All heavy atoms as a GROMACS GRO file, in nm:
protein
  568
    1ALA      N    1   0.862  -1.155  -0.366
    1ALA     CA    2   0.730  -1.131  -0.318
    1ALA      C    3   0.677  -0.988  -0.337
    1ALA      O    4   0.775  -0.902  -0.322
    1ALA     CB    5   0.706  -1.163  -0.177
    2LEU      N    6   0.558  -0.956  -0.377
    2LEU     CA    7   0.522  -0.822  -0.392
    2LEU      C    8   0.495  -0.762  -0.262
    2LEU      O    9   0.447  -0.817  -0.168
    2LEU     CB   10   0.386  -0.826  -0.481
    2LEU     CG   11   0.380  -0.857  -0.630
    2LEU    CD1   12   0.238  -0.858  -0.677
    2LEU    CD2   13   0.470  -0.767  -0.702
    3SER      N   14   0.534  -0.621  -0.250
    3SER     CA   15   0.504  -0.545  -0.147
    3SER      C   16   0.346  -0.518  -0.147
    3SER      O   17   0.288  -0.527  -0.254
    3SER     CB   18   0.568  -0.414  -0.145
    3SER     OG   19   0.512  -0.325  -0.220
    4PRO      N   20   0.285  -0.502  -0.033
    4PRO     CA   21   0.135  -0.470  -0.030
    4PRO      C   22   0.110  -0.363  -0.122
    4PRO      O   23   0.005  -0.367  -0.192
    4PRO     CB   24   0.103  -0.436   0.109
    4PRO     CG   25   0.214  -0.497   0.202
    4PRO     CD   26   0.341  -0.498   0.110
    5ILE      N   27   0.189  -0.253  -0.139
    5ILE     CA   28   0.151  -0.141  -0.225
    5ILE      C   29   0.155  -0.191  -0.373
    5ILE      O   30   0.082  -0.140  -0.445
    5ILE     CB   31   0.254  -0.026  -0.198
    5ILE    CG1   32   0.208   0.037  -0.062
    5ILE    CG2   33   0.234   0.084  -0.299
    5ILE    CD1   34   0.294   0.148  -0.003
    6GLN      N   35   0.249  -0.276  -0.399
    6GLN     CA   36   0.247  -0.332  -0.541
    6GLN      C   37   0.129  -0.419  -0.577
    6GLN      O   38   0.111  -0.439  -0.699
    6GLN     CB   39   0.378  -0.418  -0.564
    6GLN     CG   40   0.500  -0.337  -0.565
    6GLN     CD   41   0.626  -0.411  -0.572
    6GLN    OE1   42   0.651  -0.507  -0.485
    6GLN    NE2   43   0.711  -0.389  -0.672
    7ARG      N   44   0.049  -0.458  -0.480
    7ARG     CA   45  -0.074  -0.527  -0.504
    7ARG      C   46  -0.184  -0.444  -0.542
    7ARG      O   47  -0.289  -0.486  -0.582
    7ARG     CB   48  -0.115  -0.607  -0.382
    7ARG     CG   49  -0.006  -0.720  -0.352
    7ARG     CD   50  -0.072  -0.835  -0.256
    7ARG     NE   51   0.017  -0.932  -0.229
    7ARG     CZ   52   0.096  -0.932  -0.122
    7ARG    NH1   53   0.076  -0.828  -0.039
    7ARG    NH2   54   0.185  -1.012  -0.088
    8LEU      N   55  -0.177  -0.308  -0.523
    8LEU     CA   56  -0.281  -0.213  -0.555
    8LEU      C   57  -0.302  -0.205  -0.702
    8LEU      O   58  -0.211  -0.214  -0.782
    8LEU     CB   59  -0.252  -0.081  -0.497
    8LEU     CG   60  -0.235  -0.057  -0.340
    8LEU    CD1   61  -0.204   0.082  -0.306
    8LEU    CD2   62  -0.348  -0.108  -0.256
    9SER      N   63  -0.419  -0.202  -0.750
    9SER     CA   64  -0.449  -0.169  -0.888
    9SER      C   65  -0.400  -0.036  -0.924
    9SER      O   66  -0.368   0.053  -0.843
    9SER     CB   67  -0.611  -0.185  -0.924
    9SER     OG   68  -0.669  -0.068  -0.861
   10ASN      N   69  -0.392   0.003  -1.060
   10ASN     CA   70  -0.342   0.124  -1.103
   10ASN      C   71  -0.430   0.244  -1.044
   10ASN      O   72  -0.383   0.335  -1.006
   10ASN     CB   73  -0.345   0.134  -1.247
   10ASN     CG   74  -0.229   0.050  -1.312
   10ASN    OD1   75  -0.129   0.022  -1.239
   10ASN    ND2   76  -0.234   0.019  -1.443
   11ARG      N   77  -0.555   0.219  -1.038
   11ARG     CA   78  -0.659   0.322  -0.988
   11ARG      C   79  -0.640   0.332  -0.853
   11ARG      O   80  -0.631   0.440  -0.790
   11ARG     CB   81  -0.800   0.275  -1.022
   11ARG     CG   82  -0.901   0.377  -0.982
   11ARG     CD   83  -0.880   0.517  -1.042
   11ARG     NE   84  -0.965   0.533  -1.167
   11ARG     CZ   85  -0.958   0.635  -1.246
   11ARG    NH1   86  -0.865   0.727  -1.219
   11ARG    NH2   87  -1.038   0.639  -1.343
   12GLU      N   88  -0.626   0.220  -0.767
   12GLU     CA   89  -0.601   0.228  -0.629
   12GLU      C   90  -0.476   0.308  -0.592
   12GLU      O   91  -0.475   0.388  -0.502
   12GLU     CB   92  -0.602   0.092  -0.568
   12GLU     CG   93  -0.740   0.019  -0.554
   12GLU     CD   94  -0.728  -0.119  -0.539
   12GLU    OE1   95  -0.621  -0.179  -0.527
   12GLU    OE2   96  -0.837  -0.193  -0.507
   13LEU      N   97  -0.368   0.284  -0.668
   13LEU     CA   98  -0.243   0.352  -0.643
   13LEU      C   99  -0.257   0.507  -0.672
   13LEU      O  100  -0.215   0.584  -0.598
   13LEU     CB  101  -0.143   0.299  -0.751
   13LEU     CG  102   0.005   0.316  -0.714
   13LEU    CD1  103   0.036   0.267  -0.583
   13LEU    CD2  104   0.090   0.260  -0.818
   14GLU      N  105  -0.339   0.534  -0.774
   14GLU     CA  106  -0.372   0.674  -0.798
   14GLU      C  107  -0.439   0.752  -0.693
   14GLU      O  108  -0.401   0.866  -0.653
   14GLU     CB  109  -0.451   0.683  -0.928
   14GLU     CG  110  -0.453   0.817  -0.999
   14GLU     CD  111  -0.522   0.800  -1.140
   14GLU    OE1  112  -0.596   0.704  -1.175
   14GLU    OE2  113  -0.530   0.897  -1.213
   15VAL      N  114  -0.545   0.676  -0.627
   15VAL     CA  115  -0.613   0.717  -0.516
   15VAL      C  116  -0.534   0.736  -0.400
   15VAL      O  117  -0.527   0.834  -0.315
   15VAL     CB  118  -0.741   0.636  -0.498
   15VAL    CG1  119  -0.812   0.676  -0.359
   15VAL    CG2  120  -0.838   0.647  -0.604
   16PHE      N  121  -0.451   0.631  -0.378
   16PHE     CA  122  -0.350   0.627  -0.266
   16PHE      C  123  -0.254   0.744  -0.275
   16PHE      O  124  -0.227   0.819  -0.168
   16PHE     CB  125  -0.274   0.497  -0.277
   16PHE     CG  126  -0.177   0.470  -0.156
   16PHE    CD1  127  -0.226   0.458  -0.028
   16PHE    CD2  128  -0.048   0.456  -0.162
   16PHE    CE1  129  -0.150   0.432   0.089
   16PHE    CE2  130   0.037   0.422  -0.064
   16PHE     CZ  131  -0.008   0.403   0.067
   17GLU      N  132  -0.199   0.773  -0.390
   17GLU     CA  133  -0.115   0.891  -0.395
   17GLU      C  134  -0.180   1.018  -0.380
   17GLU      O  135  -0.130   1.109  -0.317
   17GLU     CB  136  -0.049   0.886  -0.551
   17GLU     CG  137   0.042   1.006  -0.568
   17GLU     CD  138   0.117   0.997  -0.704
   17GLU    OE1  139   0.139   0.880  -0.750
   17GLU    OE2  140   0.149   1.098  -0.759
   18LEU      N  141  -0.313   1.038  -0.430
   18LEU     CA  142  -0.387   1.160  -0.410
   18LEU      C  143  -0.404   1.176  -0.250
   18LEU      O  144  -0.400   1.293  -0.192
   18LEU     CB  145  -0.510   1.164  -0.484
   18LEU     CG  146  -0.477   1.176  -0.640
   18LEU    CD1  147  -0.607   1.160  -0.715
   18LEU    CD2  148  -0.413   1.306  -0.676
   19ILE      N  149  -0.438   1.065  -0.187
   19ILE     CA  150  -0.456   1.061  -0.036
   19ILE      C  151  -0.330   1.112   0.027
   19ILE      O  152  -0.341   1.203   0.105
   19ILE     CB  153  -0.494   0.930   0.019
   19ILE    CG1  154  -0.637   0.884  -0.032
   19ILE    CG2  155  -0.491   0.925   0.178
   19ILE    CD1  156  -0.670   0.738  -0.014
   20GLY      N  157  -0.231   1.071  -0.013
   20GLY     CA  158  -0.091   1.113   0.025
   20GLY      C  159  -0.062   1.257   0.017
   20GLY      O  160   0.019   1.319   0.090
   21ARG      N  161  -0.126   1.320  -0.100
   21ARG     CA  162  -0.109   1.453  -0.122
   21ARG      C  163  -0.196   1.535  -0.041
   21ARG      O  164  -0.211   1.651  -0.054
   21ARG     CB  165  -0.117   1.487  -0.273
   21ARG     CG  166  -0.018   1.418  -0.355
   21ARG     CD  167  -0.033   1.461  -0.498
   21ARG     NE  168   0.069   1.391  -0.577
   21ARG     CZ  169   0.196   1.410  -0.594
   21ARG    NH1  170   0.239   1.502  -0.532
   21ARG    NH2  171   0.255   1.325  -0.674
   22GLY      N  172  -0.280   1.477   0.044
   22GLY     CA  173  -0.368   1.550   0.136
   22GLY      C  174  -0.504   1.582   0.083
   22GLY      O  175  -0.574   1.653   0.136
   23MET      N  176  -0.542   1.521  -0.034
   23MET     CA  177  -0.677   1.537  -0.092
   23MET      C  178  -0.786   1.466  -0.020
   23MET      O  179  -0.751   1.360   0.029
   23MET     CB  180  -0.668   1.502  -0.234
   23MET     CG  181  -0.594   1.602  -0.330
   23MET     SD  182  -0.585   1.539  -0.490
   23MET     CE  183  -0.722   1.623  -0.571
   24THR      N  184  -0.899   1.540  -0.005
   24THR     CA  185  -1.006   1.469   0.067
   24THR      C  186  -1.081   1.373  -0.040
   24THR      O  187  -1.059   1.388  -0.162
   24THR     CB  188  -1.113   1.579   0.101
   24THR    OG1  189  -1.152   1.640  -0.014
   24THR    CG2  190  -1.062   1.670   0.197
   25THR      N  191  -1.172   1.290   0.008
   25THR     CA  192  -1.240   1.198  -0.080
   25THR      C  193  -1.312   1.274  -0.175
   25THR      O  194  -1.313   1.235  -0.304
   25THR     CB  195  -1.334   1.110   0.014
   25THR    OG1  196  -1.260   1.035   0.102
   25THR    CG2  197  -1.423   1.019  -0.078
   26GLY      N  198  -1.380   1.386  -0.144
   26GLY     CA  199  -1.456   1.466  -0.231
   26GLY      C  200  -1.367   1.527  -0.348
   26GLY      O  201  -1.405   1.529  -0.460
   27LYS      N  202  -1.249   1.579  -0.307
   27LYS     CA  203  -1.158   1.639  -0.409
   27LYS      C  204  -1.096   1.531  -0.507
   27LYS      O  205  -1.075   1.558  -0.628
   27LYS     CB  206  -1.036   1.692  -0.330
   27LYS     CG  207  -1.068   1.842  -0.265
   27LYS     CD  208  -1.058   1.953  -0.379
   27LYS     CE  209  -1.102   2.087  -0.314
   27LYS     NZ  210  -1.193   2.153  -0.409
   28ILE      N  211  -1.070   1.405  -0.442
   28ILE     CA  212  -1.024   1.305  -0.520
   28ILE      C  213  -1.125   1.264  -0.639
   28ILE      O  214  -1.096   1.241  -0.737
   28ILE     CB  215  -0.978   1.176  -0.454
   28ILE    CG1  216  -0.858   1.211  -0.360
   28ILE    CG2  217  -0.951   1.058  -0.536
   28ILE    CD1  218  -0.817   1.114  -0.246
   29ALA      N  219  -1.255   1.257  -0.593
   29ALA     CA  220  -1.365   1.218  -0.676
   29ALA      C  221  -1.368   1.319  -0.794
   29ALA      O  222  -1.384   1.286  -0.905
   29ALA     CB  223  -1.494   1.218  -0.590
   30GLU      N  224  -1.360   1.452  -0.760
   30GLU     CA  225  -1.360   1.563  -0.850
   30GLU      C  226  -1.250   1.545  -0.946
   30GLU      O  227  -1.266   1.558  -1.078
   30GLU     CB  228  -1.357   1.688  -0.775
   30GLU     CG  229  -1.434   1.805  -0.818
   30GLU     CD  230  -1.431   1.921  -0.723
   30GLU    OE1  231  -1.495   1.921  -0.620
   30GLU    OE2  232  -1.346   2.019  -0.753
   31HIS      N  233  -1.136   1.535  -0.898
   31HIS     CA  234  -1.010   1.532  -0.978
   31HIS      C  235  -1.007   1.406  -1.077
   31HIS      O  236  -0.974   1.419  -1.193
   31HIS     CB  237  -0.880   1.503  -0.881
   31HIS     CG  238  -0.756   1.501  -0.945
   31HIS    ND1  239  -0.698   1.621  -1.001
   31HIS    CD2  240  -0.676   1.400  -0.973
   31HIS    CE1  241  -0.582   1.580  -1.055
   31HIS    NE2  242  -0.565   1.450  -1.044
   32LEU      N  243  -1.063   1.293  -1.031
   32LEU     CA  244  -1.073   1.170  -1.120
   32LEU      C  245  -1.191   1.155  -1.195
   32LEU      O  246  -1.212   1.059  -1.263
   32LEU     CB  247  -1.032   1.045  -1.041
   32LEU     CG  248  -0.905   1.032  -0.964
   32LEU    CD1  249  -0.885   0.914  -0.884
   32LEU    CD2  250  -0.781   1.056  -1.061
   33ARG      N  251  -1.280   1.257  -1.168
   33ARG     CA  252  -1.421   1.255  -1.231
   33ARG      C  253  -1.495   1.119  -1.200
   33ARG      O  254  -1.551   1.055  -1.292
   33ARG     CB  255  -1.415   1.276  -1.381
   33ARG     CG  256  -1.367   1.403  -1.422
   33ARG     CD  257  -1.367   1.433  -1.572
   33ARG     NE  258  -1.333   1.566  -1.608
   33ARG     CZ  259  -1.212   1.601  -1.632
   33ARG    NH1  260  -1.117   1.522  -1.634
   33ARG    NH2  261  -1.189   1.732  -1.671
   34LEU      N  262  -1.488   1.078  -1.069
   34LEU     CA  263  -1.553   0.957  -1.027
   34LEU      C  264  -1.648   0.994  -0.914
   34LEU      O  265  -1.641   1.115  -0.852
   34LEU     CB  266  -1.453   0.845  -0.982
   34LEU     CG  267  -1.349   0.802  -1.072
   34LEU    CD1  268  -1.242   0.724  -1.006
   34LEU    CD2  269  -1.437   0.716  -1.172
   35SER      N  270  -1.742   0.916  -0.876
   35SER     CA  271  -1.827   0.950  -0.763
   35SER      C  272  -1.763   0.935  -0.628
   35SER      O  273  -1.661   0.855  -0.624
   35SER     CB  274  -1.950   0.855  -0.771
   35SER     OG  275  -1.923   0.721  -0.721
   36ILE      N  276  -1.816   1.006  -0.538
   36ILE     CA  277  -1.746   0.978  -0.400
   36ILE      C  278  -1.762   0.833  -0.352
   36ILE      O  279  -1.664   0.784  -0.292
   36ILE     CB  280  -1.825   1.086  -0.305
   36ILE    CG1  281  -1.776   1.224  -0.329
   36ILE    CG2  282  -1.795   1.046  -0.156
   36ILE    CD1  283  -1.846   1.344  -0.250
   37LYS      N  284  -1.870   0.779  -0.384
   37LYS     CA  285  -1.898   0.628  -0.342
   37LYS      C  286  -1.771   0.549  -0.410
   37LYS      O  287  -1.734   0.457  -0.335
   37LYS     CB  288  -2.038   0.594  -0.399
   37LYS     CG  289  -2.069   0.448  -0.367
   37LYS     CD  290  -2.135   0.451  -0.221
   37LYS     CE  291  -2.166   0.306  -0.180
   37LYS     NZ  292  -2.041   0.247  -0.123
   38THR      N  293  -1.749   0.572  -0.523
   38THR     CA  294  -1.640   0.495  -0.587
   38THR      C  295  -1.507   0.524  -0.518
   38THR      O  296  -1.440   0.425  -0.489
   38THR     CB  297  -1.628   0.541  -0.743
   38THR    OG1  298  -1.746   0.515  -0.799
   38THR    CG2  299  -1.512   0.457  -0.811
   39ILE      N  300  -1.481   0.637  -0.477
   39ILE     CA  301  -1.354   0.681  -0.409
   39ILE      C  302  -1.353   0.607  -0.273
   39ILE      O  303  -1.256   0.545  -0.229
   39ILE     CB  304  -1.330   0.824  -0.396
   39ILE    CG1  305  -1.333   0.900  -0.536
   39ILE    CG2  306  -1.207   0.859  -0.322
   39ILE    CD1  307  -1.231   0.831  -0.625
   40GLU      N  308  -1.473   0.610  -0.203
   40GLU     CA  309  -1.483   0.540  -0.079
   40GLU      C  310  -1.458   0.406  -0.084
   40GLU      O  311  -1.389   0.329  -0.002
   40GLU     CB  312  -1.619   0.563  -0.013
   40GLU     CG  313  -1.636   0.703   0.052
   40GLU     CD  314  -1.776   0.753   0.089
   40GLU    OE1  315  -1.869   0.676   0.056
   40GLU    OE2  316  -1.794   0.865   0.146
   41THR      N  317  -1.507   0.337  -0.188
   41THR     CA  318  -1.489   0.190  -0.222
   41THR      C  319  -1.332   0.162  -0.241
   41THR      O  320  -1.284   0.068  -0.185
   41THR     CB  321  -1.564   0.143  -0.343
   41THR    OG1  322  -1.691   0.169  -0.316
   41THR    CG2  323  -1.541  -0.007  -0.366
   42HIS      N  324  -1.265   0.244  -0.320
   42HIS     CA  325  -1.129   0.235  -0.334
   42HIS      C  326  -1.047   0.243  -0.204
   42HIS      O  327  -0.959   0.175  -0.181
   42HIS     CB  328  -1.072   0.345  -0.436
   42HIS     CG  329  -1.101   0.322  -0.583
   42HIS    ND1  330  -1.094   0.198  -0.642
   42HIS    CD2  331  -1.156   0.399  -0.679
   42HIS    CE1  332  -1.130   0.208  -0.760
   42HIS    NE2  333  -1.169   0.324  -0.796
   43ARG      N  334  -1.078   0.344  -0.132
   43ARG     CA  335  -1.022   0.362   0.003
   43ARG      C  336  -1.032   0.235   0.088
   43ARG      O  337  -0.943   0.194   0.150
   43ARG     CB  338  -1.084   0.481   0.076
   43ARG     CG  339  -1.037   0.612   0.028
   43ARG     CD  340  -1.111   0.718   0.102
   43ARG     NE  341  -1.072   0.725   0.240
   43ARG     CZ  342  -0.995   0.812   0.293
   43ARG    NH1  343  -0.946   0.914   0.231
   43ARG    NH2  344  -0.953   0.799   0.432
   44GLU      N  345  -1.149   0.175   0.095
   44GLU     CA  346  -1.178   0.058   0.167
   44GLU      C  347  -1.093  -0.060   0.112
   44GLU      O  348  -1.033  -0.129   0.199
   44GLU     CB  349  -1.325   0.017   0.175
   44GLU     CG  350  -1.420   0.111   0.253
   44GLU     CD  351  -1.361   0.121   0.395
   44GLU    OE1  352  -1.338   0.023   0.470
   44GLU    OE2  353  -1.354   0.245   0.445
   45ASN      N  354  -1.076  -0.073  -0.007
   45ASN     CA  355  -1.006  -0.187  -0.073
   45ASN      C  356  -0.855  -0.162  -0.052
   45ASN      O  357  -0.784  -0.262  -0.012
   45ASN     CB  358  -1.024  -0.189  -0.226
   45ASN     CG  359  -1.164  -0.232  -0.258
   45ASN    OD1  360  -1.238  -0.296  -0.183
   45ASN    ND2  361  -1.217  -0.199  -0.372
   46ILE      N  362  -0.809  -0.032  -0.044
   46ILE     CA  363  -0.676  -0.014  -0.016
   46ILE      C  364  -0.642  -0.043   0.124
   46ILE      O  365  -0.539  -0.102   0.159
   46ILE     CB  366  -0.635   0.145  -0.052
   46ILE    CG1  367  -0.648   0.177  -0.196
   46ILE    CG2  368  -0.497   0.174   0.003
   46ILE    CD1  369  -0.645   0.319  -0.225
   47LYS      N  370  -0.726  -0.004   0.222
   47LYS     CA  371  -0.720  -0.030   0.361
   47LYS      C  372  -0.697  -0.185   0.390
   47LYS      O  373  -0.610  -0.238   0.455
   47LYS     CB  374  -0.825   0.021   0.446
   47LYS     CG  375  -0.812   0.181   0.464
   47LYS     CD  376  -0.896   0.243   0.575
   47LYS     CE  377  -1.042   0.187   0.568
   47LYS     NZ  378  -1.135   0.295   0.649
   48LYS      N  379  -0.790  -0.262   0.317
   48LYS     CA  380  -0.795  -0.406   0.342
   48LYS      C  381  -0.646  -0.460   0.291
   48LYS      O  382  -0.588  -0.534   0.347
   48LYS     CB  383  -0.899  -0.472   0.245
   48LYS     CG  384  -1.041  -0.473   0.321
   48LYS     CD  385  -1.131  -0.570   0.254
   48LYS     CE  386  -1.277  -0.543   0.302
   48LYS     NZ  387  -1.339  -0.439   0.201
   49LYS      N  388  -0.604  -0.423   0.163
   49LYS     CA  389  -0.489  -0.466   0.105
   49LYS      C  390  -0.370  -0.434   0.178
   49LYS      O  391  -0.274  -0.512   0.183
   49LYS     CB  392  -0.472  -0.414  -0.037
   49LYS     CG  393  -0.573  -0.487  -0.148
   49LYS     CD  394  -0.537  -0.427  -0.287
   49LYS     CE  395  -0.640  -0.496  -0.386
   49LYS     NZ  396  -0.621  -0.458  -0.516
   50LEU      N  397  -0.371  -0.313   0.247
   50LEU     CA  398  -0.247  -0.273   0.328
   50LEU      C  399  -0.270  -0.301   0.468
   50LEU      O  400  -0.193  -0.269   0.557
   50LEU     CB  401  -0.218  -0.121   0.309
   50LEU     CG  402  -0.202  -0.077   0.166
   50LEU    CD1  403  -0.158   0.072   0.159
   50LEU    CD2  404  -0.090  -0.160   0.092
   51GLN      N  405  -0.383  -0.364   0.507
   51GLN     CA  406  -0.412  -0.404   0.643
   51GLN      C  407  -0.406  -0.286   0.742
   51GLN      O  408  -0.343  -0.295   0.846
   51GLN     CB  409  -0.316  -0.522   0.698
   51GLN     CG  410  -0.330  -0.642   0.613
   51GLN     CD  411  -0.244  -0.751   0.646
   51GLN    OE1  412  -0.114  -0.722   0.688
   51GLN    NE2  413  -0.282  -0.871   0.649
   52LEU      N  414  -0.477  -0.183   0.701
   52LEU     CA  415  -0.480  -0.064   0.777
   52LEU      C  416  -0.626  -0.046   0.845
   52LEU      O  417  -0.722  -0.072   0.785
   52LEU     CB  418  -0.471   0.057   0.694
   52LEU     CG  419  -0.322   0.069   0.613
   52LEU    CD1  420  -0.324   0.180   0.515
   52LEU    CD2  421  -0.212   0.080   0.718
   53ALA      N  422  -0.626  -0.004   0.966
   53ALA     CA  423  -0.740  -0.014   1.053
   53ALA      C  424  -0.832   0.116   1.032
   53ALA      O  425  -0.958   0.090   1.038
   53ALA     CB  426  -0.711  -0.025   1.201
   54SER      N  427  -0.772   0.232   1.001
   54SER     CA  428  -0.849   0.344   0.995
   54SER      C  429  -0.806   0.436   0.871
   54SER      O  430  -0.708   0.423   0.812
   54SER     CB  431  -0.830   0.427   1.116
   54SER     OG  432  -0.699   0.480   1.118
   55GLY      N  433  -0.895   0.537   0.843
   55GLY     CA  434  -0.868   0.636   0.741
   55GLY      C  435  -0.740   0.712   0.776
   55GLY      O  436  -0.664   0.756   0.684
   56GLN      N  437  -0.718   0.751   0.909
   56GLN     CA  438  -0.609   0.811   0.951
   56GLN      C  439  -0.475   0.731   0.922
   56GLN      O  440  -0.372   0.793   0.873
   56GLN     CB  441  -0.619   0.842   1.103
   56GLN     CG  442  -0.686   0.963   1.135
   56GLN     CD  443  -0.699   0.988   1.299
   56GLN    OE1  444  -0.700   0.890   1.373
   56GLN    NE2  445  -0.682   1.113   1.331
   57GLU      N  446  -0.480   0.607   0.944
   57GLU     CA  447  -0.363   0.524   0.919
   57GLU      C  448  -0.340   0.515   0.772
   57GLU      O  449  -0.225   0.528   0.728
   57GLU     CB  450  -0.402   0.377   0.954
   57GLU     CG  451  -0.339   0.341   1.100
   57GLU     CD  452  -0.361   0.189   1.128
   57GLU    OE1  453  -0.297   0.099   1.052
   57GLU    OE2  454  -0.428   0.157   1.221
   58LEU      N  455  -0.438   0.516   0.695
   58LEU     CA  456  -0.431   0.520   0.548
   58LEU      C  457  -0.359   0.647   0.501
   58LEU      O  458  -0.270   0.645   0.429
   58LEU     CB  459  -0.568   0.516   0.478
   58LEU     CG  460  -0.577   0.526   0.330
   58LEU    CD1  461  -0.489   0.417   0.260
   58LEU    CD2  462  -0.725   0.511   0.274
   59THR      N  463  -0.399   0.754   0.545
   59THR     CA  464  -0.349   0.894   0.511
   59THR      C  465  -0.206   0.891   0.556
   59THR      O  466  -0.110   0.938   0.474
   59THR     CB  467  -0.416   1.013   0.588
   59THR    OG1  468  -0.556   1.003   0.544
   59THR    CG2  469  -0.356   1.139   0.544
   60ARG      N  470  -0.169   0.844   0.679
   60ARG     CA  471  -0.034   0.844   0.730
   60ARG      C  472   0.060   0.760   0.636
   60ARG      O  473   0.171   0.800   0.596
   60ARG     CB  474  -0.026   0.804   0.876
   60ARG     CG  475  -0.030   0.915   0.977
   60ARG     CD  476   0.028   0.856   1.112
   60ARG     NE  477  -0.029   0.746   1.153
   60ARG     CZ  478  -0.145   0.729   1.232
   60ARG    NH1  479  -0.217   0.848   1.268
   60ARG    NH2  480  -0.190   0.630   1.275
   61ARG      N  481   0.003   0.643   0.608
   61ARG     CA  482   0.082   0.556   0.526
   61ARG      C  483   0.108   0.607   0.386
   61ARG      O  484   0.219   0.607   0.333
   61ARG     CB  485  -0.002   0.412   0.505
   61ARG     CG  486   0.064   0.308   0.437
   61ARG     CD  487   0.182   0.245   0.508
   61ARG     NE  488   0.264   0.162   0.419
   61ARG     CZ  489   0.234   0.028   0.408
   61ARG    NH1  490   0.145  -0.027   0.463
   61ARG    NH2  491   0.314  -0.034   0.324
   62ALA      N  492  -0.001   0.673   0.313
   62ALA     CA  493   0.006   0.723   0.196
   62ALA      C  494   0.112   0.843   0.201
   62ALA      O  495   0.196   0.849   0.097
   62ALA     CB  496  -0.128   0.779   0.149
   63MET      N  497   0.099   0.930   0.301
   63MET     CA  498   0.207   1.043   0.301
   63MET      C  499   0.340   0.993   0.330
   63MET      O  500   0.451   1.048   0.257
   63MET     CB  501   0.161   1.139   0.417
   63MET     CG  502   0.039   1.216   0.395
   63MET     SD  503  -0.008   1.317   0.536
   63MET     CE  504  -0.127   1.430   0.451
   64HIS      N  505   0.367   0.885   0.404
   64HIS     CA  506   0.500   0.824   0.431
   64HIS      C  507   0.554   0.771   0.294
   64HIS      O  508   0.674   0.798   0.257
   64HIS     CB  509   0.492   0.725   0.537
   64HIS     CG  510   0.627   0.671   0.578
   64HIS    ND1  511   0.709   0.734   0.658
   64HIS    CD2  512   0.668   0.543   0.545
   64HIS    CE1  513   0.819   0.662   0.664
   64HIS    NE2  514   0.795   0.550   0.601
   65TRP      N  515   0.454   0.701   0.224
   65TRP     CA  516   0.501   0.628   0.083
   65TRP      C  517   0.561   0.746  -0.012
   65TRP      O  518   0.656   0.724  -0.064
   65TRP     CB  519   0.385   0.553   0.035
   65TRP     CG  520   0.399   0.502  -0.090
   65TRP    CD1  521   0.480   0.385  -0.115
   65TRP    CD2  522   0.354   0.537  -0.215
   65TRP    NE1  523   0.476   0.357  -0.261
   65TRP    CE2  524   0.389   0.451  -0.317
   65TRP    CE3  525   0.257   0.640  -0.245
   65TRP    CZ2  526   0.356   0.462  -0.450
   65TRP    CZ3  527   0.208   0.656  -0.382
   65TRP    CH2  528   0.269   0.564  -0.485
   66LEU      N  529   0.471   0.856  -0.006
   66LEU     CA  530   0.510   0.967  -0.105
   66LEU      C  531   0.643   1.021  -0.066
   66LEU      O  532   0.734   1.050  -0.160
   66LEU     CB  533   0.399   1.085  -0.104
   66LEU     CG  534   0.291   1.063  -0.203
   66LEU    CD1  535   0.202   1.190  -0.186
   66LEU    CD2  536   0.336   1.050  -0.345
   67MET      N  537   0.670   1.044   0.063
   67MET     CA  538   0.790   1.103   0.106
   67MET      C  539   0.916   1.006   0.072
   67MET      O  540   1.024   1.059   0.025
   67MET     CB  541   0.792   1.128   0.254
   67MET     CG  542   0.725   1.251   0.295
   67MET     SD  543   0.743   1.305   0.462
   67MET     CE  544   0.710   1.163   0.552
   68GLU      N  545   0.888   0.875   0.091
   68GLU     CA  546   0.991   0.775   0.056
   68GLU      C  547   1.030   0.783  -0.090
   68GLU      O  548   1.142   0.765  -0.122
   68GLU     CB  549   0.944   0.635   0.092
   68GLU     CG  550   0.952   0.604   0.234
   68GLU     CD  551   0.912   0.465   0.265
   68GLU    OE1  552   0.823   0.410   0.171
   68GLU    OE2  553   0.939   0.396   0.354
   69ARG      N  554   0.925   0.807  -0.161
   69ARG     CA  555   0.955   0.806  -0.318
   69ARG      C  556   1.014   0.932  -0.363
   69ARG      O  557   1.074   0.943  -0.468
   69ARG     CB  558   0.829   0.794  -0.389
   69ARG     CG  559   0.769   0.655  -0.376
   69ARG     CD  560   0.628   0.649  -0.443
   69ARG     NE  561   0.642   0.658  -0.584
   69ARG     CZ  562   0.552   0.733  -0.670
   69ARG    NH1  563   0.442   0.795  -0.609
   69ARG    NH2  564   0.572   0.737  -0.792
   70GLY      N  565   1.018   1.045  -0.270
   70GLY     CA  566   1.082   1.155  -0.305
   70GLY      C  567   1.001   1.238  -0.404
   70GLY      O  568   1.051   1.301  -0.501
   0.00000   0.00000   0.00000
């Protein structure tokens, strides 16, 4: 079975990783040359897929995942 993180699209994974690096929505949008609205949509989709209730949970999960990967 796929882990929830493996269900993320490539773009969602990219956004997830940048969240884990402590980047704000605005910074991620700038970095990926996308609109803030688009990044917000990705964040919502990631939260749904990973069953996370809040942005804070999303950030914690992303940071934890990055640390695990080394």
